[in-house]
MMTF fields as JSON, N, C-alpha, C and O atoms, coordinates in Angstrom:
{
  "mmtfVersion": "1.0.0",
  "mmtfProducer": "UNKNOWN",
  "numBonds": 327,
  "numAtoms": 328,
  "numGroups": 82,
  "numChains": 1,
  "numModels": 1,
  "chainsPerModel": [1],
  "groupsPerChain": [82],
  "chainIdList": ["A"],
  "bondAtomList": [4, 2, 8, 6, 12, 10, 16, 14, 20, 18, 24, 22, 28, 26, 32, 30, 36, 34, 40, 38, 44, 42, 48, 46, 52, 50, 56, 54, 60, 58, 64, 62, 68, 66, 72, 70, 76, 74, 80, 78, 84, 82, 88, 86, 92, 90, 96, 94, 100, 98, 104, 102, 108, 106, 112, 110, 116, 114, 120, 118, 124, 122, 128, 126, 132, 130, 136, 134, 140, 138, 144, 142, 148, 146, 152, 150, 156, 154, 160, 158, 164, 162, 168, 166, 172, 170, 176, 174, 180, 178, 184, 182, 188, 186, 192, 190, 196, 194, 200, 198, 204, 202, 208, 206, 212, 210, 216, 214, 220, 218, 224, 222, 228, 226, 232, 230, 236, 234, 240, 238, 244, 242, 248, 246, 252, 250, 256, 254, 260, 258, 264, 262, 268, 266, 272, 270, 276, 274, 280, 278, 284, 282, 288, 286, 292, 290, 296, 294, 300, 298, 304, 302, 308, 306, 312, 310, 316, 314, 320, 318, 324, 322],
  "bondOrderList": [1, 1, 1, 1, 1, 1, 1, 1, 1, 1, 1, 1, 1, 1, 1, 1, 1, 1, 1, 1, 1, 1, 1, 1, 1, 1, 1, 1, 1, 1, 1, 1, 1, 1, 1, 1, 1, 1, 1, 1, 1, 1, 1, 1, 1, 1, 1, 1, 1, 1, 1, 1, 1, 1, 1, 1, 1, 1, 1, 1, 1, 1, 1, 1, 1, 1, 1, 1, 1, 1, 1, 1, 1, 1, 1, 1, 1, 1, 1, 1, 1],
  "groupList": [{"groupName": "MET", "atomNameList": ["N", "CA", "C", "O"], "elementList": ["N", "C", "C", "O"], "formalChargeList": [0, 0, 0, 0], "bondAtomList": [1, 0, 2, 1, 3, 2], "bondOrderList": [1, 1, 2], "singleLetterCode": "M", "chemCompType": "L-PEPTIDE LINKING"}, {"groupName": "ILE", "atomNameList": ["N", "CA", "C", "O"], "elementList": ["N", "C", "C", "O"], "formalChargeList": [0, 0, 0, 0], "bondAtomList": [1, 0, 2, 1, 3, 2], "bondOrderList": [1, 1, 2], "singleLetterCode": "I", "chemCompType": "L-PEPTIDE LINKING"}, {"groupName": "ASN", "atomNameList": ["N", "CA", "C", "O"], "elementList": ["N", "C", "C", "O"], "formalChargeList": [0, 0, 0, 0], "bondAtomList": [1, 0, 2, 1, 3, 2], "bondOrderList": [1, 1, 2], "singleLetterCode": "N", "chemCompType": "L-PEPTIDE LINKING"}, {"groupName": "CYS", "atomNameList": ["N", "CA", "C", "O"], "elementList": ["N", "C", "C", "O"], "formalChargeList": [0, 0, 0, 0], "bondAtomList": [1, 0, 2, 1, 3, 2], "bondOrderList": [1, 1, 2], "singleLetterCode": "C", "chemCompType": "L-PEPTIDE LINKING"}, {"groupName": "LEU", "atomNameList": ["N", "CA", "C", "O"], "elementList": ["N", "C", "C", "O"], "formalChargeList": [0, 0, 0, 0], "bondAtomList": [1, 0, 2, 1, 3, 2], "bondOrderList": [1, 1, 2], "singleLetterCode": "L", "chemCompType": "L-PEPTIDE LINKING"}, {"groupName": "HIS", "atomNameList": ["N", "CA", "C", "O"], "elementList": ["N", "C", "C", "O"], "formalChargeList": [0, 0, 0, 0], "bondAtomList": [1, 0, 2, 1, 3, 2], "bondOrderList": [1, 1, 2], "singleLetterCode": "H", "chemCompType": "L-PEPTIDE LINKING"}, {"groupName": "GLY", "atomNameList": ["N", "CA", "C", "O"], "elementList": ["N", "C", "C", "O"], "formalChargeList": [0, 0, 0, 0], "bondAtomList": [1, 0, 2, 1, 3, 2], "bondOrderList": [1, 1, 2], "singleLetterCode": "G", "chemCompType": "PEPTIDE LINKING"}, {"groupName": "GLU", "atomNameList": ["N", "CA", "C", "O"], "elementList": ["N", "C", "C", "O"], "formalChargeList": [0, 0, 0, 0], "bondAtomList": [1, 0, 2, 1, 3, 2], "bondOrderList": [1, 1, 2], "singleLetterCode": "E", "chemCompType": "L-PEPTIDE LINKING"}, {"groupName": "PHE", "atomNameList": ["N", "CA", "C", "O"], "elementList": ["N", "C", "C", "O"], "formalChargeList": [0, 0, 0, 0], "bondAtomList": [1, 0, 2, 1, 3, 2], "bondOrderList": [1, 1, 2], "singleLetterCode": "F", "chemCompType": "L-PEPTIDE LINKING"}, {"groupName": "ASP", "atomNameList": ["N", "CA", "C", "O"], "elementList": ["N", "C", "C", "O"], "formalChargeList": [0, 0, 0, 0], "bondAtomList": [1, 0, 2, 1, 3, 2], "bondOrderList": [1, 1, 2], "singleLetterCode": "D", "chemCompType": "L-PEPTIDE LINKING"}, {"groupName": "ARG", "atomNameList": ["N", "CA", "C", "O"], "elementList": ["N", "C", "C", "O"], "formalChargeList": [0, 0, 0, 0], "bondAtomList": [1, 0, 2, 1, 3, 2], "bondOrderList": [1, 1, 2], "singleLetterCode": "R", "chemCompType": "L-PEPTIDE LINKING"}, {"groupName": "THR", "atomNameList": ["N", "CA", "C", "O"], "elementList": ["N", "C", "C", "O"], "formalChargeList": [0, 0, 0, 0], "bondAtomList": [1, 0, 2, 1, 3, 2], "bondOrderList": [1, 1, 2], "singleLetterCode": "T", "chemCompType": "L-PEPTIDE LINKING"}, {"groupName": "LYS", "atomNameList": ["N", "CA", "C", "O"], "elementList": ["N", "C", "C", "O"], "formalChargeList": [0, 0, 0, 0], "bondAtomList": [1, 0, 2, 1, 3, 2], "bondOrderList": [1, 1, 2], "singleLetterCode": "K", "chemCompType": "L-PEPTIDE LINKING"}, {"groupName": "PRO", "atomNameList": ["N", "CA", "C", "O"], "elementList": ["N", "C", "C", "O"], "formalChargeList": [0, 0, 0, 0], "bondAtomList": [1, 0, 2, 1, 3, 2], "bondOrderList": [1, 1, 2], "singleLetterCode": "P", "chemCompType": "L-PEPTIDE LINKING"}, {"groupName": "SER", "atomNameList": ["N", "CA", "C", "O"], "elementList": ["N", "C", "C", "O"], "formalChargeList": [0, 0, 0, 0], "bondAtomList": [1, 0, 2, 1, 3, 2], "bondOrderList": [1, 1, 2], "singleLetterCode": "S", "chemCompType": "L-PEPTIDE LINKING"}, {"groupName": "TYR", "atomNameList": ["N", "CA", "C", "O"], "elementList": ["N", "C", "C", "O"], "formalChargeList": [0, 0, 0, 0], "bondAtomList": [1, 0, 2, 1, 3, 2], "bondOrderList": [1, 1, 2], "singleLetterCode": "Y", "chemCompType": "L-PEPTIDE LINKING"}, {"groupName": "ALA", "atomNameList": ["N", "CA", "C", "O"], "elementList": ["N", "C", "C", "O"], "formalChargeList": [0, 0, 0, 0], "bondAtomList": [1, 0, 2, 1, 3, 2], "bondOrderList": [1, 1, 2], "singleLetterCode": "A", "chemCompType": "L-PEPTIDE LINKING"}, {"groupName": "VAL", "atomNameList": ["N", "CA", "C", "O"], "elementList": ["N", "C", "C", "O"], "formalChargeList": [0, 0, 0, 0], "bondAtomList": [1, 0, 2, 1, 3, 2], "bondOrderList": [1, 1, 2], "singleLetterCode": "V", "chemCompType": "L-PEPTIDE LINKING"}],
  "groupTypeList": [0, 1, 2, 3, 4, 5, 3, 6, 7, 7, 1, 8, 9, 4, 4, 10, 11, 12, 13, 13, 1, 5, 8, 14, 3, 4, 2, 13, 15, 1, 2, 9, 4, 12, 16, 10, 17, 9, 6, 4, 7, 7, 11, 14, 12, 4, 15, 14, 7, 4, 4, 15, 6, 17, 14, 2, 12, 15, 13, 9, 7, 11, 10, 5, 7, 11, 16, 4, 10, 15, 1, 1, 7, 10, 7, 14, 12, 13, 14, 2, 16, 9],
  "groupIdList": [1, 2, 3, 4, 5, 6, 7, 8, 9, 10, 11, 12, 13, 14, 15, 16, 17, 18, 19, 20, 21, 22, 23, 24, 25, 26, 27, 28, 29, 30, 31, 32, 33, 34, 35, 36, 37, 38, 39, 40, 41, 42, 43, 44, 45, 46, 47, 48, 49, 50, 51, 52, 53, 54, 55, 56, 57, 58, 59, 60, 61, 62, 63, 64, 65, 66, 67, 68, 69, 70, 71, 72, 73, 74, 75, 76, 77, 78, 79, 80, 81, 82],
  "secStructList": [7, 7, 7, 7, 6, 6, 6, 7, 7, 7, 7, 7, 7, 1, 1, 7, 7, 1, 1, 7, 7, 7, 4, 4, 4, 4, 2, 2, 2, 2, 2, 2, 2, 2, 2, 2, 2, 2, 2, 2, 2, 2, 2, 2, 2, 2, 2, 2, 2, 2, 2, 2, 2, 7, 1, 1, 7, 7, 6, 6, 7, 7, 2, 2, 2, 2, 2, 2, 2, 2, 2, 2, 2, 2, 2, 2, 1, 7, 7, 1, 7, 7],
  "xCoordList": [-12.56, -11.493, -11.359, -11.583, -11.052, -11.216, -9.567, -8.794, -9.332, -7.586, -7.905, -8.978, -6.828, -6.846, -6.187, -5.16, -6.912, -7.009, -5.388, -5.052, -4.484, -3.043, -2.401, -1.955, -2.105, -0.824, -1.62, -0.856, -2.784, -3.078, -3.108, -3.734, -2.806, -2.864, -4.143, -4.737, -4.306, -5.854, -6.584, -6.305, -7.653, -8.025, -9.329, -10.163, -9.311, -10.585, -11.414, -10.98, -12.72, -13.427, -14.506, -15.645, -14.258, -15.441, -16.948, -18.164, -16.182, -17.502, -17.693, -18.602, -17.03, -16.826, -17.269, -17.934, -16.454, -15.776, -15.401, -14.342, -16.059, -15.573, -14.74, -15.389, -14.028, -12.936, -12.264, -12.044, -11.985, -11.151, -10.024, -9.297, -9.641, -8.31, -7.632, -8.324, -6.614, -5.531, -5.327, -4.394, -6.066, -6.036, -4.733, -4.684, -3.382, -1.967, -1.884, -1.124, -2.384, -2.208, -2.529, -2.326, -3.282, -4.23, -3.21, -3.176, -2.176, -1.262, -0.465, -0.395, -0.177, 0.921, 0.18, 0.759, -1.511, -2.461, -2.479, -2.3, -2.674, -3.398, -2.38, -2.688, -0.919, 0.286, 0.284, 0.375, 0.152, 0.163, -1.129, -0.945, -2.512, -3.313, -3.11, -3.595, -2.347, -2.2, -1.248, -1.297, -0.166, 0.946, 0.503, 1.117, -0.788, -1.396, -2.167, -2.333, -2.76, -3.692, -2.78, -3.061, -1.615, -0.501, 0.033, 0.867, -0.421, 0.761, -0.524, -0.416, -1.748, -3.271, -3.219, -3.395, -2.994, -3.264, -2.213, -2.567, -0.52, 0.304, 0.059, 0.301, -0.544, -1.071, -1.993, -1.708, -3.151, -4.218, -3.559, -3.966, -2.716, -2.442, -1.429, -1.105, -0.976, -0.244, -0.903, -0.671, -1.78, -2.824, -3.412, -3.756, -3.574, -4.815, -3.508, -3.826, -2.284, -1.377, -1.409, -1.04, -1.755, -1.323, -2.721, -2.662, -3.738, -4.877, -5.568, -6.582, -4.84, -5.246, -4.078, -4.458, -3.069, -2.17, -2.379, -1.833, -3.447, -4.299, -5.61, -6.698, -5.529, -5.997, -7.069, -8.084, -6.933, -8.496, -8.342, -7.42, -9.187, -9.726, -10.111, -10.231, -10.528, -11.148, -12.177, -12.562, -13.261, -14.843, -15.698, -15.919, -15.919, -16.515, -15.763, -15.923, -14.505, -13.149, -13.374, -13.785, -12.866, -12.475, -11.284, -10.601, -10.81, -9.39, -8.464, -7.553, -8.701, -7.92, -7.957, -6.902, -8.936, -9.1, -8.161, -7.545, -7.961, -7.541, -5.461, -4.595, -5.112, -4.584, -3.662, -2.449, -4.491, -4.001, -3.137, -2.169, -4.33, -4.139, -2.586, -1.836, -2.592, -1.731, 0.029, 1.015, -0.145, 0.958, 1.311, 2.405, 0.221, 0.669, 1.113, 2.182, 0.566, 0.661, 2.509, 3.145, 2.928, 3.997, 5.225, 6.41, 4.52, 5.509, 5.91, 6.851, 4.519, 4.805, 5.608, 6.142, 5.63, 6.7, 8.022, 8.292, 8.795, 10.212, 11.056, 10.914, 11.621, 12.996, 13.886, 14.293, 14.299, 15.173, 16.333, 17.288, 16.856, 17.969, 18.636, 19.325, 18.781, 19.85, 20.875, 21.991],
  "yCoordList": [46.705, 46.507, 45.144, 45.467, 43.806, 42.596, 42.23, 42.539, 41.323, 41.137, 39.942, 39.52, 39.289, 37.455, 37.278, 37.872, 36.306, 36.588, 35.698, 35.717, 34.974, 34.353, 35.123, 35.224, 36.045, 37.154, 38.523, 39.183, 38.898, 40.482, 40.932, 41.986, 40.783, 41.468, 41.028, 39.97, 42.487, 42.36, 42.072, 42.575, 41.334, 39.978, 40.436, 41.287, 39.75, 40.086, 39.084, 37.985, 38.996, 38.089, 37.79, 38.191, 37.215, 37.824, 36.451, 36.384, 35.787, 34.833, 35.096, 34.573, 35.673, 36.065, 34.942, 34.9, 34.223, 33.236, 33.217, 33.819, 32.484, 32.87, 31.731, 30.819, 31.783, 33.241, 33.421, 32.437, 34.285, 35.115, 34.703, 34.774, 34.33, 33.627, 33.487, 33.037, 33.753, 33.712, 32.252, 31.63, 31.634, 30.126, 29.747, 28.737, 30.451, 30.873, 30.272, 29.317, 30.614, 30.918, 29.448, 28.977, 29.022, 27.467, 26.536, 25.494, 26.81, 25.918, 24.71, 23.493, 25.519, 24.444, 24.131, 23.431, 23.965, 23.228, 22.25, 21.09, 22.459, 21.678, 20.333, 19.142, 21.018, 19.647, 18.855, 17.629, 19.826, 19.095, 17.844, 16.686, 18.512, 17.37, 16.271, 15.141, 16.756, 15.838, 14.712, 13.612, 15.141, 14.158, 13.255, 12.196, 13.593, 12.967, 12.063, 11.023, 12.372, 10.886, 10.2, 9.008, 10.584, 9.183, 8.712, 7.807, 9.312, 8.473, 7.311, 6.092, 8.117, 7.516, 6.116, 4.955, 6.421, 5.415, 4.116, 2.941, 4.663, 3.706, 2.932, 1.734, 3.86, 2.693, 2.015, 0.825, 2.357, 1.315, 0.038, -1.084, 0.147, -0.448, -1.371, -2.399, -1.122, -1.894, -3.033, -4.234, -2.134, -2.943, -3.994, -4.87, -3.942, -4.523, -6.186, -7.375, -5.643, -7.144, -7.574, -8.725, -6.911, -7.666, -8.584, -9.751, -8.078, -8.605, -9.628, -10.297, -9.58, -10.442, -12.099, -13.197, -11.94, -12.191, -13.66, -14.763, -13.056, -13.875, -14.715, -14.143, -16.276, -17.28, -17.578, -17.895, -17.49, -18.425, -17.623, -17.743, -16.753, -16.265, -16.578, -17.732, -16.666, -17.492, -17.5, -16.394, -18.483, -17.714, -16.559, -16.586, -15.927, -15.093, -13.902, -12.992, -14.489, -12.941, -12.776, -13.583, -11.006, -10.271, -10.497, -11.114, -10.28, -10.712, -9.837, -10.447, -8.166, -7.777, -8.183, -8.053, -8.587, -9.434, -10.643, -10.891, -11.484, -12.925, -12.565, -13.365, -11.116, -10.916, -10.047, -10.003, -9.594, -8.844, -10.093, -10.0, -11.262, -11.758, -12.867, -13.303, -12.999, -14.197, -13.552, -14.211, -11.808, -11.219, -11.053, -10.961, -11.05, -10.895, -12.007, -11.907, -13.611, -14.354, -15.012, -15.812, -14.67, -14.716, -13.729, -13.845, -12.751, -11.666, -11.695, -11.281, -12.495, -12.999, -14.172, -14.266, -15.137, -16.555, -15.614, -14.474, -16.658, -16.475, -16.445, -17.309, -15.657, -16.147, -17.254, -17.303, -18.3, -19.109, -18.415, -19.167, -16.836, -16.443, -15.898, -14.98, -16.322, -15.665, -16.305, -15.836],
  "zCoordList": [-8.67, -8.985, -7.874, -6.707, -8.077, -7.363, -7.561, -8.468, -6.142, -5.999, -5.762, -5.331, -6.086, -5.872, -4.607, -4.277, -3.799, -2.691, -2.286, -1.102, -3.29, -3.827, -3.536, -2.393, -4.64, -5.325, -4.517, -3.813, -4.555, -4.611, -5.737, -5.633, -6.806, -7.898, -8.643, -8.85, -8.984, -9.805, -10.569, -11.657, -10.577, -11.351, -12.393, -12.086, -13.56, -14.143, -13.661, -14.006, -12.819, -12.758, -13.58, -13.337, -14.389, -15.65, -14.757, -14.939, -14.029, -13.878, -12.132, -11.487, -11.758, -10.292, -8.89, -7.855, -9.662, -8.707, -7.853, -7.67, -6.745, -5.409, -4.434, -3.923, -4.325, -3.976, -5.18, -5.886, -5.443, -6.494, -6.66, -5.669, -7.48, -7.62, -8.989, -9.901, -9.187, -10.366, -10.906, -10.399, -11.854, -12.514, -12.119, -11.417, -12.467, -12.236, -10.625, -10.468, -9.816, -8.477, -7.579, -6.46, -9.112, -8.578, -8.857, -8.201, -9.941, -10.073, -8.533, -8.359, -8.016, -6.718, -6.262, -5.431, -5.907, -5.095, -6.181, -5.811, -7.582, -7.82, -8.193, -8.154, -8.606, -8.295, -7.082, -7.012, -5.974, -4.957, -4.781, -4.408, -5.19, -5.268, -6.293, -6.243, -7.194, -8.113, -7.791, -8.343, -6.635, -6.357, -5.387, -5.252, -4.46, -3.709, -4.059, -3.421, -5.177, -5.779, -6.349, -6.473, -6.809, -7.579, -6.49, -6.497, -5.402, -3.768, -3.789, -3.924, -3.611, -3.152, -4.4, -4.03, -5.637, -6.57, -6.277, -6.383, -5.794, -5.67, -4.603, -4.456, -3.714, -2.028, -2.494, -2.626, -2.843, -3.447, -4.294, -3.992, -5.175, -6.117, -5.453, -6.048, -4.431, -3.649, -2.42, -2.285, -1.638, -1.389, -1.644, -0.85, -2.936, -3.591, -3.904, -3.926, -4.067, -4.194, -2.882, -2.648, -2.049, -0.602, -0.514, -0.127, -0.83, -0.333, -1.303, -1.102, -2.292, -3.391, -3.164, -3.572, -2.643, -2.297, -1.675, -1.712, -1.104, 0.136, -0.497, -0.443, -1.193, -2.131, -1.596, -2.217, -0.046, 0.768, 1.755, 2.561, 1.804, 3.15, 4.144, 3.733, 5.392, 6.413, 6.28, 5.9, 6.429, 6.636, 7.695, 8.906, 7.011, 8.24, 8.735, 9.548, 7.523, 7.593, 6.201, 5.367, 6.047, 4.788, 4.327, 5.144, 3.459, 2.604, 3.674, 4.234, 4.034, 4.593, 6.21, 6.83, 6.792, 8.058, 8.013, 9.049, 6.864, 7.038, 6.611, 6.965, 5.763, 5.351, 6.673, 6.877, 7.21, 8.523, 9.967, 10.722, 9.642, 10.454, 10.322, 11.195, 9.03, 8.546, 8.981, 9.313, 8.78, 9.092, 10.687, 11.243, 11.119, 12.764, 13.08, 13.682, 12.858, 13.374, 12.601, 13.286, 11.613, 11.499, 11.643, 11.33, 12.215, 12.868, 14.579, 15.256, 14.866, 16.157, 16.634, 17.74, 15.577, 15.649, 15.898, 15.52, 16.767, 16.978, 15.36, 14.494, 15.294, 13.913, 14.273, 15.433, 13.284, 13.531, 13.205, 13.403, 12.61, 11.833, 12.639, 12.194, 14.767, 15.089, 14.771, 15.0]
}
């Protein structure tokens, strides 16, 4: 008899997977991983949009470095909106 490491119920482990676990017990983990991947894809899309907003990068800088410098320079200027 082999028991699922997640729920403790007996499992028919034809393939002798290590660790033994019901496929249905994996669903919450799979759903969590899918949500994380979706979040990473959205972050990647936003980051790419930001980087490609830099039409001319400075020599010897990556787009990332130029974009970061633009942001830092802009944020360090005093605001006239007082």
